[in-house]
DOVEXMAR-520111 format. One line per field, with one value per residue: x, y negated, z of N, C-alpha, C in turn. Coordinates in nm, 3 decimals. Layout:
n.c1 = [X,...] $
n.c2 = [Y,...] $
n.c3 = [Z,...] $
ca.c1 = [X,...] $
ca.c2 = [Y,...] $
ca.c3 = [Z,...] $
c.c1 = [X,...] $
c.c2 = [Y,...] $
c.c3 = [Z,...] $
//
This chain:
n.c1 = [-0.946,-1.120,-1.362,-1.296,-1.242,-1.499,-1.608,-1.643,-1.584,-1.308,-1.152,-0.870,-0.775,-0.492,-0.209,0.060,0.260,0.436,0.355,0.086,0.121,0.247,0.046,-0.143,-0.001,0.161,0.015,0.066,0.139,0.394,0.468,0.276,0.151,0.335,0.349,0.125,-0.074,-0.252,-0.588,-0.683,-0.702,-0.782,-0.574,-0.505,-0.371,-0.538,-0.807,-1.056,-1.083,-1.093,-1.335,-1.522,-1.818,-1.851,-2.042,-2.035,-1.851,-1.575,-1.438,-1.137,-0.939,-0.720,-0.907,-0.893,-0.808,-1.001,-1.214,-1.087,-0.963,-1.170,-1.348,-1.253,-1.317,-1.581,-1.718,-1.671,-1.813,-2.050,-2.402,-2.575,-2.423,-2.328,-2.173,-1.923,-1.805,-1.511,-1.381,-1.267,-1.344,-1.383,-1.436,-1.200,-1.226,-1.499,-1.638,-1.791,-1.935,-1.791,-1.951,-2.115,-1.928,-1.845,-2.089,-2.126,-1.886,-1.886,-2.132,-2.369,-2.679,-2.787,-2.894,-2.749,-2.507,-2.307,-2.176,-1.909,-1.817,-1.652,-1.510,-1.243,-0.952,-0.689,-0.464,-0.532,-0.758,-0.635,-0.494,-0.694,-0.852,-1.135,-1.403,-1.656,-1.878,-2.042,-2.267,-2.395,-2.667,-2.899,-3.080,-3.226,-3.204,-2.976,-2.788,-2.804,-2.707,-2.438,-2.352,-2.381,-2.188,-1.951,-1.944,-1.794,-1.605,-1.464,-1.543,-1.806,-2.083,-2.324,-2.632,-2.764,-2.962,-2.853,-2.664,-2.541,-2.481,-2.309,-2.097,-2.005,-1.919,-1.700,-1.531,-1.487,-1.391,-1.126,-1.009,-1.051,-0.892,-0.641,-0.626,-0.626,-0.388,-0.206,-0.236,-0.150,0.111,0.217,0.240,0.017,-0.229,-0.459,-0.698,-0.717,-0.725,-0.968,-1.145,-1.115,-1.197,-1.465,-1.583,-1.524,-1.695,-1.932,-1.899,-1.902,-2.160,-2.312,-2.261,-2.356,-2.632,-2.710,-2.692,-2.883,-2.855,-2.907,-2.960,-2.894,-2.693,-2.449,-2.387,-2.322,-2.144,-2.015,-1.987,-1.921,-1.782,-1.586,-1.454,-1.331,-1.151,-0.988,-0.883,-0.746,-0.565,-0.229,-0.203,-0.349,-0.327,-0.383,-0.386,-0.119,0.019,-0.072,0.044,0.317,0.325,0.252,0.480,0.655,0.729,0.724,0.446,0.519,0.737,0.607,0.427,0.608,0.723,0.503,0.434,0.219,-0.112,-0.287,-0.591,-0.725,-0.571,-0.594,-0.872,-0.958,-0.976,-1.179,-1.394,-1.425,-1.498,-1.742,-1.887,-1.893,-2.046,-2.293,-2.338,-2.236,-2.074,-1.746,-1.506,-1.278,-1.208,-1.156,-0.933,-0.747,-0.714,-0.598,-0.353,-0.231,-0.233,-0.211,-0.013,-0.046,0.050,0.044,0.011,-0.099,-0.340,-0.462,-0.491,-0.666,-0.895,-0.964,-1.020,-1.258,-1.595,-1.794,-2.049,-2.354,-2.336,-2.406,-2.529,-2.651,-2.546] $
n.c2 = [10.456,10.677,10.559,10.465,10.709,10.799,10.661,10.389,10.039,9.908,9.668,9.599,9.426,9.273,9.163,9.191,9.117,9.265,9.529,9.520,9.465,9.700,9.892,9.809,9.812,10.041,10.242,10.346,10.376,10.331,10.287,10.389,10.611,10.792,11.017,11.028,10.994,10.723,10.637,10.432,10.096,9.756,9.515,9.259,8.960,8.758,8.680,8.563,8.615,8.893,8.937,8.825,8.880,9.127,9.403,9.585,9.561,9.679,9.719,9.777,9.746,9.686,9.707,9.513,9.278,9.209,9.013,8.754,8.785,8.823,8.603,8.369,8.458,8.448,8.255,8.342,8.567,8.757,8.679,8.898,9.111,9.432,9.518,9.732,9.900,10.060,10.071,10.179,10.123,9.909,9.573,9.393,9.141,9.097,9.336,9.437,9.641,9.737,9.691,9.491,9.288,9.249,9.163,8.920,8.779,8.757,8.654,8.802,8.983,9.252,9.466,9.473,9.575,9.853,10.158,10.394,10.720,11.020,11.355,11.257,11.250,11.051,11.123,11.375,11.316,11.152,11.345,11.456,11.657,11.861,11.711,11.585,11.314,11.054,10.804,10.530,10.310,10.054,9.998,10.208,10.221,10.070,10.231,10.451,10.341,10.289,10.549,10.674,10.534,10.632,10.901,11.187,11.452,11.562,11.435,11.411,11.239,11.195,11.048,10.835,10.652,10.578,10.365,10.279,10.523,10.656,10.474,10.466,10.729,10.725,10.542,10.635,10.894,10.866,10.798,11.028,11.197,11.091,11.175,11.455,11.483,11.393,11.598,11.823,11.743,11.752,12.017,12.176,12.424,12.579,12.624,12.399,12.202,12.265,12.219,11.941,11.836,11.925,11.817,11.558,11.509,11.507,11.269,11.079,11.119,11.056,10.779,10.690,10.755,10.584,10.345,10.361,10.536,10.815,11.148,11.373,11.285,11.319,11.585,11.619,11.544,11.296,11.305,11.576,11.689,11.496,11.463,11.713,11.724,11.497,11.545,11.784,11.781,11.731,11.521,11.316,10.994,10.900,11.136,11.212,10.997,11.022,11.268,11.207,11.040,11.226,11.379,11.224,10.972,10.611,10.383,10.186,10.308,10.528,10.406,10.299,10.533,10.653,10.473,10.368,10.219,10.305,10.325,10.389,10.312,10.034,10.011,10.175,10.039,9.848,10.015,10.147,9.929,9.866,10.097,10.077,9.847,9.946,10.133,10.391,10.697,10.777,10.968,11.080,10.886,10.677,10.787,10.792,10.517,10.450,10.587,10.477,10.201,10.138,10.272,10.533,10.875,11.151,11.402,11.325,11.218,11.453,11.601,11.433,11.447,11.717,11.738,11.619,11.591,11.889,11.975,12.012,12.132,11.894,11.643,11.427,11.409] $
n.c3 = [-5.232,-5.215,-5.297,-5.552,-5.677,-5.676,-5.879,-5.857,-5.918,-5.794,-5.586,-5.404,-5.113,-4.972,-4.769,-4.816,-5.068,-5.236,-5.190,-5.268,-5.540,-5.618,-5.574,-5.766,-6.010,-6.021,-5.911,-5.657,-5.305,-5.141,-4.879,-4.696,-4.814,-4.961,-5.130,-5.285,-5.571,-5.665,-5.768,-6.049,-5.964,-5.887,-5.720,-5.484,-5.329,-5.284,-5.113,-5.171,-5.443,-5.436,-5.307,-5.472,-5.640,-5.522,-5.436,-5.230,-4.936,-4.783,-4.467,-4.322,-4.096,-3.811,-3.510,-3.305,-3.421,-3.592,-3.581,-3.599,-3.842,-4.023,-4.003,-4.155,-4.408,-4.450,-4.608,-4.864,-4.916,-5.100,-5.122,-5.094,-5.017,-4.889,-4.591,-4.485,-4.210,-4.120,-3.890,-3.568,-3.262,-2.969,-2.906,-2.721,-2.587,-2.573,-2.542,-2.747,-3.007,-3.326,-3.551,-3.458,-3.420,-3.686,-3.802,-3.669,-3.726,-4.005,-4.049,-4.123,-4.151,-3.932,-4.078,-4.307,-4.245,-4.238,-4.097,-4.102,-4.017,-3.914,-3.941,-4.058,-4.120,-4.227,-4.390,-4.488,-4.638,-4.827,-4.959,-5.093,-4.978,-4.897,-4.717,-4.490,-4.398,-4.204,-4.292,-4.146,-4.104,-4.023,-4.218,-4.440,-4.720,-4.777,-4.649,-4.817,-5.058,-4.994,-4.932,-5.181,-5.321,-5.220,-5.263,-5.379,-5.542,-5.328,-5.102,-4.891,-4.809,-4.547,-4.434,-4.175,-3.932,-3.695,-3.583,-3.345,-3.207,-3.393,-3.410,-3.142,-3.111,-3.289,-3.162,-2.893,-2.923,-2.991,-2.750,-2.600,-2.751,-2.692,-2.425,-2.457,-2.600,-2.406,-2.215,-2.360,-2.420,-2.168,-2.129,-2.086,-2.184,-2.421,-2.284,-2.119,-2.317,-2.451,-2.242,-2.193,-2.441,-2.453,-2.218,-2.277,-2.491,-2.350,-2.206,-2.416,-2.515,-2.293,-2.258,-2.502,-2.490,-2.286,-2.417,-2.607,-2.821,-3.050,-2.948,-3.115,-3.281,-3.157,-3.165,-3.422,-3.733,-3.689,-3.419,-3.254,-3.470,-3.558,-3.318,-3.269,-3.488,-3.441,-3.188,-3.215,-3.425,-3.541,-3.711,-3.614,-3.491,-3.233,-3.081,-3.118,-2.997,-2.732,-2.673,-2.675,-2.451,-2.257,-2.261,-2.129,-2.220,-2.205,-2.251,-2.438,-2.566,-2.675,-2.851,-3.036,-3.133,-3.254,-3.455,-3.602,-3.591,-3.301,-3.213,-2.976,-2.758,-2.690,-2.701,-2.498,-2.255,-2.305,-2.366,-2.122,-1.961,-2.083,-2.021,-1.741,-1.711,-1.775,-1.586,-1.629,-1.583,-1.663,-1.636,-1.769,-1.956,-1.777,-1.653,-1.864,-1.909,-1.664,-1.679,-1.911,-1.866,-1.597,-1.462,-1.360,-1.333,-1.570,-1.450,-1.203,-1.297,-1.395,-1.159,-1.022,-1.180,-1.157,-0.891,-0.849,-0.713,-0.703,-0.937,-1.135,-1.477,-1.670,-1.887,-1.775,-1.521] $
ca.c1 = [-0.925,-1.245,-1.464,-1.251,-1.266,-1.643,-1.648,-1.665,-1.485,-1.253,-1.043,-0.811,-0.712,-0.386,-0.124,0.196,0.259,0.505,0.272,-0.030,0.166,0.276,-0.083,-0.209,0.077,0.222,-0.080,0.134,0.157,0.512,0.482,0.186,0.111,0.442,0.336,-0.010,-0.103,-0.379,-0.666,-0.670,-0.782,-0.720,-0.527,-0.473,-0.354,-0.638,-0.930,-1.172,-1.091,-1.134,-1.474,-1.610,-1.901,-1.849,-2.170,-2.000,-1.724,-1.531,-1.342,-1.053,-0.827,-0.722,-1.029,-0.873,-0.783,-1.108,-1.291,-1.011,-0.932,-1.290,-1.418,-1.221,-1.365,-1.728,-1.767,-1.648,-1.896,-2.171,-2.516,-2.645,-2.324,-2.333,-2.041,-1.903,-1.696,-1.441,-1.303,-1.303,-1.303,-1.472,-1.358,-1.155,-1.273,-1.646,-1.693,-1.888,-1.902,-1.734,-2.057,-2.158,-1.822,-1.854,-2.208,-2.103,-1.773,-1.920,-2.266,-2.460,-2.776,-2.752,-2.936,-2.650,-2.382,-2.304,-2.055,-1.875,-1.733,-1.661,-1.378,-1.183,-0.810,-0.654,-0.370,-0.602,-0.840,-0.543,-0.460,-0.820,-0.903,-1.279,-1.454,-1.785,-1.881,-2.174,-2.288,-2.508,-2.713,-3.039,-3.158,-3.203,-3.163,-2.836,-2.709,-2.800,-2.619,-2.299,-2.323,-2.364,-2.064,-1.833,-1.965,-1.717,-1.588,-1.404,-1.592,-1.950,-2.147,-2.462,-2.680,-2.861,-2.988,-2.802,-2.538,-2.481,-2.424,-2.196,-1.985,-1.949,-1.843,-1.573,-1.446,-1.451,-1.316,-0.984,-0.966,-1.045,-0.774,-0.526,-0.623,-0.584,-0.246,-0.133,-0.238,-0.062,0.248,0.259,0.258,-0.107,-0.266,-0.586,-0.809,-0.725,-0.768,-1.111,-1.216,-1.114,-1.280,-1.606,-1.628,-1.517,-1.820,-2.033,-1.881,-1.949,-2.305,-2.366,-2.257,-2.446,-2.772,-2.734,-2.700,-2.996,-2.821,-2.985,-2.888,-2.844,-2.573,-2.327,-2.358,-2.300,-2.012,-1.952,-1.963,-1.836,-1.695,-1.471,-1.383,-1.244,-1.042,-0.898,-0.817,-0.670,-0.470,-0.109,-0.215,-0.421,-0.235,-0.411,-0.337,0.028,0.065,-0.096,0.143,0.443,0.310,0.256,0.618,0.732,0.758,0.641,0.352,0.594,0.814,0.512,0.378,0.714,0.738,0.387,0.461,0.098,-0.215,-0.364,-0.698,-0.771,-0.490,-0.658,-1.016,-0.990,-1.016,-1.309,-1.496,-1.449,-1.575,-1.878,-1.950,-1.918,-2.157,-2.419,-2.345,-2.209,-1.952,-1.660,-1.381,-1.163,-1.173,-1.093,-0.801,-0.660,-0.683,-0.506,-0.222,-0.173,-0.229,-0.201,0.102,-0.075,0.114,-0.051,-0.017,-0.192,-0.470,-0.519,-0.534,-0.783,-1.011,-0.999,-1.064,-1.389,-1.696,-1.861,-2.185,-2.403,-2.288,-2.520,-2.497,-2.707,-2.472] $
ca.c2 = [10.573,10.754,10.490,10.465,10.845,10.814,10.587,10.247,9.939,9.874,9.571,9.608,9.303,9.291,9.045,9.223,9.099,9.375,9.649,9.496,9.480,9.842,9.961,9.770,9.840,10.174,10.335,10.408,10.302,10.402,10.267,10.472,10.734,10.801,11.131,11.029,10.910,10.656,10.608,10.295,9.996,9.624,9.478,9.117,8.893,8.651,8.736,8.511,8.689,9.030,8.939,8.771,8.978,9.258,9.450,9.651,9.515,9.776,9.660,9.881,9.677,9.713,9.651,9.398,9.156,9.201,8.888,8.640,8.811,8.816,8.474,8.281,8.516,8.438,8.171,8.406,8.687,8.747,8.668,9.025,9.217,9.524,9.526,9.865,9.905,10.185,10.047,10.262,10.056,9.814,9.450,9.373,9.017,9.091,9.471,9.460,9.739,9.670,9.642,9.363,9.192,9.221,9.082,8.784,8.713,8.729,8.596,8.885,9.050,9.389,9.562,9.476,9.628,9.999,10.214,10.527,10.794,11.165,11.419,11.195,11.220,10.977,11.193,11.483,11.253,11.108,11.465,11.495,11.780,11.844,11.672,11.517,11.197,10.997,10.661,10.486,10.172,10.040,9.995,10.337,10.202,10.029,10.351,10.533,10.275,10.312,10.692,10.701,10.472,10.705,11.044,11.243,11.598,11.607,11.352,11.433,11.157,11.208,10.919,10.824,10.513,10.562,10.290,10.280,10.653,10.684,10.388,10.509,10.852,10.688,10.470,10.709,11.015,10.831,10.801,11.169,11.252,11.052,11.262,11.587,11.474,11.387,11.730,11.913,11.698,11.794,12.162,12.249,12.501,12.562,12.612,12.257,12.128,12.288,12.153,11.795,11.806,11.948,11.716,11.431,11.493,11.468,11.125,11.004,11.131,10.984,10.636,10.665,10.757,10.463,10.232,10.380,10.620,10.937,11.264,11.466,11.230,11.362,11.723,11.619,11.515,11.180,11.339,11.693,11.709,11.405,11.487,11.829,11.688,11.398,11.600,11.905,11.769,11.648,11.403,11.214,10.901,10.894,11.261,11.208,10.903,11.084,11.374,11.142,10.996,11.346,11.427,11.138,10.840,10.498,10.343,10.114,10.407,10.610,10.324,10.291,10.666,10.679,10.390,10.312,10.180,10.406,10.238,10.423,10.250,9.910,10.028,10.248,9.944,9.788,10.120,10.166,9.813,9.882,10.201,10.025,9.752,10.020,10.232,10.523,10.758,10.829,10.993,11.102,10.752,10.604,10.844,10.745,10.377,10.447,10.632,10.386,10.059,10.115,10.342,10.666,10.982,11.246,11.503,11.265,11.211,11.588,11.637,11.352,11.498,11.850,11.729,11.552,11.673,11.988,11.940,12.091,12.094,11.818,11.510,11.324,11.402] $
ca.c3 = [-5.315,-5.216,-5.377,-5.691,-5.726,-5.692,-5.998,-5.829,-5.959,-5.662,-5.569,-5.271,-5.065,-4.875,-4.750,-4.860,-5.214,-5.303,-5.179,-5.354,-5.679,-5.639,-5.587,-5.890,-6.130,-6.021,-5.850,-5.544,-5.181,-5.091,-4.736,-4.616,-4.885,-5.061,-5.221,-5.340,-5.688,-5.643,-5.888,-6.098,-5.893,-5.878,-5.586,-5.483,-5.200,-5.284,-5.055,-5.243,-5.569,-5.406,-5.264,-5.577,-5.709,-5.454,-5.382,-5.105,-4.882,-4.684,-4.374,-4.261,-4.033,-3.666,-3.454,-3.217,-3.500,-3.692,-3.579,-3.651,-3.983,-4.106,-3.999,-4.268,-4.534,-4.452,-4.718,-4.994,-4.925,-5.181,-5.031,-5.073,-5.000,-4.775,-4.530,-4.428,-4.111,-4.094,-3.768,-3.455,-3.139,-2.901,-2.894,-2.583,-2.524,-2.565,-2.527,-2.855,-3.110,-3.442,-3.639,-3.401,-3.451,-3.829,-3.828,-3.618,-3.793,-4.145,-4.048,-4.201,-4.064,-3.895,-4.178,-4.416,-4.191,-4.226,-4.037,-4.153,-3.922,-3.928,-3.938,-4.176,-4.102,-4.347,-4.479,-4.556,-4.741,-4.932,-5.035,-5.156,-4.919,-4.874,-4.586,-4.489,-4.311,-4.180,-4.319,-4.063,-4.123,-3.981,-4.342,-4.505,-4.859,-4.777,-4.619,-4.939,-5.155,-4.952,-4.948,-5.324,-5.366,-5.173,-5.283,-5.490,-5.538,-5.202,-4.991,-4.886,-4.707,-4.501,-4.384,-4.067,-3.889,-3.558,-3.588,-3.211,-3.179,-3.481,-3.370,-3.013,-3.137,-3.351,-3.067,-2.773,-2.956,-2.988,-2.610,-2.562,-2.819,-2.610,-2.307,-2.503,-2.630,-2.278,-2.155,-2.436,-2.402,-2.034,-2.128,-2.065,-2.302,-2.492,-2.189,-2.081,-2.436,-2.472,-2.132,-2.214,-2.558,-2.422,-2.123,-2.348,-2.565,-2.251,-2.178,-2.533,-2.520,-2.177,-2.289,-2.615,-2.444,-2.208,-2.510,-2.698,-2.936,-3.066,-2.894,-3.216,-3.344,-3.087,-3.205,-3.566,-3.792,-3.624,-3.280,-3.232,-3.584,-3.553,-3.192,-3.289,-3.578,-3.381,-3.070,-3.244,-3.535,-3.524,-3.797,-3.538,-3.427,-3.090,-3.024,-3.117,-2.896,-2.603,-2.653,-2.637,-2.312,-2.175,-2.259,-2.041,-2.275,-2.167,-2.357,-2.542,-2.641,-2.751,-2.963,-3.135,-3.194,-3.339,-3.572,-3.662,-3.495,-3.227,-3.165,-2.842,-2.653,-2.647,-2.683,-2.375,-2.151,-2.337,-2.353,-1.979,-1.915,-2.135,-1.940,-1.606,-1.721,-1.786,-1.480,-1.686,-1.529,-1.768,-1.564,-1.858,-2.007,-1.665,-1.634,-1.973,-1.878,-1.550,-1.724,-2.010,-1.829,-1.453,-1.406,-1.309,-1.410,-1.628,-1.347,-1.107,-1.362,-1.399,-1.023,-0.987,-1.253,-1.105,-0.751,-0.840,-0.649,-0.787,-0.975,-1.247,-1.609,-1.725,-1.940,-1.687,-1.395] $
c.c1 = [-1.052,-1.347,-1.424,-1.272,-1.414,-1.696,-1.674,-1.551,-1.431,-1.144,-0.998,-0.748,-0.607,-0.298,0.019,0.200,0.323,0.420,0.147,0.006,0.191,0.148,-0.145,-0.134,0.129,0.130,-0.014,0.129,0.271,0.529,0.400,0.151,0.213,0.423,0.202,-0.018,-0.244,-0.456,-0.646,-0.761,-0.707,-0.674,-0.479,-0.447,-0.454,-0.771,-1.054,-1.192,-1.140,-1.282,-1.572,-1.685,-1.911,-1.985,-2.150,-1.864,-1.685,-1.420,-1.268,-0.927,-0.829,-0.836,-1.006,-0.836,-0.895,-1.175,-1.212,-0.969,-1.053,-1.354,-1.382,-1.275,-1.515,-1.781,-1.753,-1.736,-2.019,-2.294,-2.589,-2.549,-2.354,-2.190,-2.030,-1.784,-1.641,-1.366,-1.357,-1.256,-1.414,-1.387,-1.326,-1.220,-1.423,-1.712,-1.800,-1.837,-1.861,-1.839,-2.111,-2.056,-1.828,-1.973,-2.189,-1.996,-1.807,-2.060,-2.359,-2.557,-2.738,-2.785,-2.843,-2.512,-2.396,-2.175,-2.034,-1.783,-1.756,-1.523,-1.299,-1.038,-0.754,-0.565,-0.436,-0.695,-0.752,-0.499,-0.583,-0.868,-1.050,-1.312,-1.591,-1.779,-2.024,-2.171,-2.412,-2.539,-2.858,-3.133,-3.126,-3.155,-3.018,-2.743,-2.695,-2.705,-2.472,-2.262,-2.300,-2.230,-1.939,-1.847,-1.885,-1.693,-1.529,-1.457,-1.745,-2.013,-2.291,-2.504,-2.765,-2.875,-2.926,-2.665,-2.467,-2.411,-2.301,-2.074,-1.922,-1.870,-1.705,-1.478,-1.398,-1.373,-1.167,-0.928,-0.955,-0.924,-0.646,-0.513,-0.577,-0.435,-0.161,-0.125,-0.143,0.084,0.304,0.274,0.133,-0.153,-0.406,-0.706,-0.829,-0.776,-0.918,-1.194,-1.226,-1.203,-1.429,-1.660,-1.616,-1.642,-1.934,-2.022,-1.934,-2.101,-2.371,-2.370,-2.354,-2.592,-2.805,-2.752,-2.806,-2.966,-2.906,-2.901,-2.824,-2.718,-2.447,-2.291,-2.319,-2.158,-1.941,-1.917,-1.867,-1.738,-1.569,-1.388,-1.286,-1.125,-0.940,-0.821,-0.724,-0.557,-0.348,-0.109,-0.287,-0.322,-0.257,-0.364,-0.185,0.081,0.045,0.006,0.278,0.439,0.318,0.396,0.709,0.769,0.672,0.545,0.426,0.674,0.723,0.457,0.483,0.730,0.623,0.394,0.341,-0.002,-0.283,-0.473,-0.738,-0.696,-0.556,-0.807,-1.052,-1.039,-1.154,-1.422,-1.528,-1.529,-1.720,-1.953,-1.985,-2.033,-2.292,-2.429,-2.320,-2.074,-1.871,-1.521,-1.260,-1.115,-1.103,-0.952,-0.702,-0.620,-0.580,-0.365,-0.156,-0.147,-0.206,-0.092,0.075,-0.001,0.008,-0.086,-0.117,-0.332,-0.538,-0.569,-0.659,-0.909,-1.058,-1.051,-1.197,-1.492,-1.762,-2.004,-2.229,-2.341,-2.401,-2.472,-2.542,-2.624,-2.334] $
c.c2 = [10.656,10.690,10.483,10.603,10.874,10.733,10.440,10.163,9.876,9.768,9.577,9.474,9.336,9.167,9.066,9.221,9.216,9.502,9.637,9.516,9.627,9.922,9.935,9.820,9.984,10.283,10.415,10.316,10.372,10.389,10.366,10.605,10.763,10.912,11.136,10.939,10.853,10.644,10.463,10.202,9.864,9.600,9.334,9.068,8.779,8.707,8.690,8.586,8.832,9.038,8.893,8.884,9.113,9.291,9.517,9.603,9.608,9.715,9.771,9.817,9.709,9.638,9.523,9.270,9.130,9.064,8.773,8.660,8.787,8.677,8.381,8.332,8.497,8.364,8.237,8.528,8.662,8.753,8.799,9.141,9.302,9.535,9.659,9.861,10.046,10.179,10.127,10.194,9.972,9.691,9.420,9.252,9.014,9.225,9.501,9.566,9.666,9.623,9.508,9.253,9.152,9.130,8.938,8.711,8.673,8.669,8.671,8.955,9.196,9.489,9.567,9.517,9.778,10.041,10.355,10.596,10.942,11.226,11.378,11.155,11.168,11.056,11.310,11.429,11.209,11.225,11.524,11.633,11.760,11.805,11.608,11.402,11.152,10.848,10.619,10.339,10.166,10.032,10.121,10.321,10.157,10.145,10.439,10.474,10.301,10.459,10.728,10.648,10.546,10.855,11.092,11.392,11.649,11.533,11.352,11.346,11.201,11.072,10.938,10.678,10.482,10.495,10.295,10.412,10.684,10.601,10.431,10.638,10.817,10.620,10.558,10.835,10.988,10.837,10.945,11.236,11.212,11.145,11.403,11.588,11.470,11.525,11.825,11.874,11.738,11.945,12.242,12.312,12.476,12.559,12.466,12.174,12.142,12.219,12.003,11.758,11.817,11.843,11.575,11.404,11.454,11.318,11.039,11.002,11.051,10.833,10.603,10.661,10.632,10.341,10.252,10.465,10.747,11.059,11.348,11.415,11.291,11.507,11.732,11.584,11.401,11.209,11.454,11.714,11.625,11.428,11.605,11.793,11.597,11.455,11.716,11.885,11.686,11.526,11.288,11.124,10.896,11.021,11.259,11.116,10.960,11.192,11.317,11.097,11.116,11.404,11.337,11.002,10.734,10.465,10.274,10.211,10.492,10.534,10.316,10.425,10.698,10.597,10.330,10.282,10.301,10.330,10.265,10.355,10.123,9.929,10.101,10.155,9.884,9.890,10.144,10.050,9.823,9.987,10.150,9.926,9.823,10.133,10.375,10.575,10.821,10.857,11.016,10.968,10.672,10.656,10.799,10.600,10.369,10.488,10.528,10.247,10.033,10.198,10.479,10.770,11.077,11.354,11.451,11.253,11.348,11.629,11.561,11.405,11.631,11.845,11.654,11.646,11.769,11.942,12.027,12.042,12.026,11.685,11.402,11.306,11.341] $
c.c3 = [-5.329,-5.308,-5.525,-5.753,-5.745,-5.811,-5.976,-5.888,-5.831,-5.674,-5.424,-5.235,-4.961,-4.868,-4.801,-5.013,-5.287,-5.302,-5.267,-5.500,-5.712,-5.657,-5.723,-6.013,-6.137,-5.965,-5.739,-5.423,-5.107,-4.939,-4.655,-4.682,-4.996,-5.164,-5.293,-5.463,-5.671,-5.774,-5.929,-6.018,-5.896,-5.735,-5.591,-5.342,-5.185,-5.236,-5.130,-5.374,-5.544,-5.373,-5.372,-5.648,-5.640,-5.395,-5.247,-5.061,-4.767,-4.598,-4.302,-4.207,-3.884,-3.597,-3.373,-3.291,-3.599,-3.696,-3.643,-3.797,-4.071,-4.111,-4.115,-4.402,-4.554,-4.575,-4.854,-5.016,-5.013,-5.090,-5.005,-5.047,-4.876,-4.721,-4.456,-4.333,-4.100,-3.962,-3.650,-3.327,-3.080,-2.872,-2.748,-2.517,-2.499,-2.531,-2.631,-2.951,-3.239,-3.541,-3.590,-3.431,-3.598,-3.860,-3.784,-3.699,-3.936,-4.160,-4.144,-4.106,-4.042,-4.005,-4.300,-4.364,-4.174,-4.158,-4.091,-4.052,-3.942,-3.915,-4.062,-4.151,-4.234,-4.443,-4.552,-4.664,-4.857,-5.019,-5.103,-5.108,-4.881,-4.731,-4.602,-4.391,-4.290,-4.212,-4.242,-4.089,-4.081,-4.101,-4.422,-4.649,-4.867,-4.741,-4.742,-5.043,-5.121,-4.971,-5.093,-5.375,-5.321,-5.186,-5.403,-5.466,-5.407,-5.080,-4.994,-4.776,-4.675,-4.445,-4.259,-4.027,-3.753,-3.559,-3.453,-3.183,-3.263,-3.443,-3.238,-3.028,-3.193,-3.255,-2.954,-2.806,-2.958,-2.846,-2.561,-2.628,-2.746,-2.489,-2.344,-2.533,-2.504,-2.214,-2.227,-2.423,-2.266,-2.021,-2.102,-2.196,-2.352,-2.400,-2.149,-2.198,-2.457,-2.364,-2.156,-2.333,-2.522,-2.324,-2.183,-2.428,-2.471,-2.222,-2.293,-2.538,-2.410,-2.204,-2.401,-2.574,-2.366,-2.298,-2.618,-2.820,-2.936,-3.026,-3.004,-3.286,-3.285,-3.115,-3.352,-3.607,-3.721,-3.479,-3.265,-3.347,-3.578,-3.427,-3.207,-3.376,-3.512,-3.263,-3.104,-3.344,-3.500,-3.615,-3.727,-3.465,-3.276,-3.020,-3.014,-3.009,-2.756,-2.571,-2.612,-2.491,-2.218,-2.162,-2.177,-2.097,-2.210,-2.280,-2.470,-2.628,-2.729,-2.871,-3.074,-3.206,-3.288,-3.466,-3.641,-3.553,-3.432,-3.153,-3.021,-2.731,-2.601,-2.619,-2.555,-2.266,-2.180,-2.329,-2.206,-1.921,-1.959,-2.053,-1.801,-1.605,-1.721,-1.683,-1.527,-1.635,-1.644,-1.710,-1.654,-1.913,-1.898,-1.640,-1.739,-1.949,-1.766,-1.591,-1.814,-1.956,-1.680,-1.385,-1.347,-1.394,-1.466,-1.528,-1.243,-1.167,-1.362,-1.261,-0.982,-1.054,-1.193,-0.962,-0.736,-0.779,-0.748,-0.816,-1.092,-1.378,-1.683,-1.777,-1.845,-1.561,-1.413] $
//
């Protein structure tokens, strides 16, 4: 929708024939966006047809199925296509960032892979409410091409070259949003929320610096901007799921109640593994993993976090 509103010729690929037909013929998506009139765009269940002639290929699928979904499409990709990842996660089996997964699965060089992240809650974008985002790519010209293709009256892209930092912000903020949701679901107030968000940003920055990301990325739209939106809004799937868990639901019950993909649930384990590989301390992330996957209660997680040894307020510590 964003790219079509920016004047691009868009073809959407999907597997649900009825939904694809509805998008193409009625300009509606009654399953996910029932109240939104979509711009005119083509839609097809034929991936080869969708990719034919595409200068920009945008990938927006659950991160943990990305590799096996993309690999069969490799042969249909145009030789100069730029691939844009909207996915927020770290692959469980490899602990790789999604741009790395995309590059491997589609056999494209890093300079033709861009990532997009920012305070971009889907339902607000669908309502065409103003927001900004970051387009990151190691090739400045390719970043500019993607930014131009998604720039419209309500969507403002900025560019940078820090793919690692932007991706880590997008992946880890979902985990921090789960923690905020758990705290709020347990009845804790805004002091707790502000504490988790602020210390969560420290965790994201700490991991990013260990992996070579640029410090300023974490204070920007992809970092603090997206963290605030994802942790504070009831439209955030990860925040909502965390809140259900904090209210006493099991993970299975919370997943059913949320009804859509909450990337932080699975990515929490792979992010923690990535941090451990690089000797990075991420106590909030570890707490979320323990609650979701190891049976720890939210109250026990809170007590464990508050009983950690005192130290200076420093990213390095």
